[in-house]
Residue, then its C-alpha position, 0 to 999 in steps of 0.5 A: m526523531a522517533s519518540e521513545l516507547t512507553e512501558s505499556e507500548a514496550q510490553r505490547y510490542d515486545r515480540q516485534i521489538r525482539v525482531w527489529g529493535a525499539e528504534a524501528q518500532s518507534r518509527i513504525q508507530n510514528s508512521r501515518v498510513l492512508v488506505c483508500g478502498l477496503s478491497n480484499m487485499n487492503v483489508e489484510v494489509v490493514k489488519n497487519i499494519v494496525l497490529a504492528g502499531m501503525s496509525v491508519t486513515l481508512q477511506a471508503s465512500r461506498a456502502v457494504q455489499y453482500d460480496d464484501l462478506s466473502h473477504n472482509f472479516f471486519l464485517s458481518v451480515d448486519d452491516v450490509g447497506a451500512q457505510m463501509v468506514s463506519a462499519v469497519l473502523p470500530r473493529v479495526q480499532e479493537l485490534n490495537a488500542f495504541a494505534n490511531i484509526v481515523g475514518e474518511a467517508r468522502t469520495l476521492e473526488e471530494l477530497p482536496d489535494e491537501f488531504f493526501l499530503g503528509f502521509s508516510v504511505i498511501l495504499l490505493t485500490e478500487c479506483t480509476e486510472q485517473q484517480a490513481i495518477r492524481i494521488n500518485r502525483l500528490a504522493r510525490q509532491s509530499s515532503p518527504q515523498s510518500v511511498f505509494f502502492w496501487s493494487d487491484m484485483f479482478g477475480d483470481e488475478g491482480l496488479f500491483y504497482a509500487d513507487f518509492g520515489d525519485n531517490f530510494t536508498y537501500k542496503e544490500d545484504k552483507q557480502p564477504g569482502n577482503a580480509s583486513e591487513n591486521a586480521s587472520a587469514t580466516t577473518v573476512k570483512e563484511v561489505q554492505k553496499v548502499q544502492n539508489v533507485s529512481f522509481p518512475a511516476l505512475d503516469t509515465v508507466l501507464s503512458r508507455k506504448w505496449s510495443e515498448i515494454t514487450s520483447r521475445h524473451f519478456p512478452l507483455s503480461k496478459v494480466y496487465v492487458k486485461h487489467r487495463v481493459l477492465l479499468a477502462f470499463r470502470a472509468v466509463h461505467g463507474r463499476d466493475p464489469t459482470a458476465a452480462d457486460l462481456s460484449a462491451l469489453 
């Protein structure tokens, strides 16, 4: 059960509470989010969820590069060469003193399976397909299942995968229903349907033959094909390709 907000927290999140209520804000603050990789997309996500009040664990094992300065607004030129998490964490914490921000500098391979259990949400980027499949499997083993997002960007294009688990429940927008017997002719009940969706695991998605997921009216996305090729290069070489690697692709 979500804990009650303190007076200081209620003042800090006053505008948010007016939008989605105190109970929803308490649930947000009790969430634990794991962010693996500080790519351009994840940096923006981190900013937004920390401002909202979520506690975040930041995982990144590499050093800061000059290219990171173009999209990571938590960094400065003085951070080039420094460990990514060490450079970013104190500036993320400055966004919200009420959020608990934790850093993790070990690589994904060095982290044991138990590390990934117990998070409410896992966001993953800058990894190989096999690493993504492993962490998605662990997210599904967590009790309750962790919501899993995998994203990647290559230039102006990217791919985003969402897994809300085997039994994701949501409510549709309220629709006008039949008028009640005791109501006037102008009064209509609003009906809100509850729907359940089962999301496939990542390894199931990636193992599908391309011929099975394309048709005349819904052709296979060129972005998806290019993304799979670039990820295959990353798995072999341990880095993203450059213009000099065109022949290898």
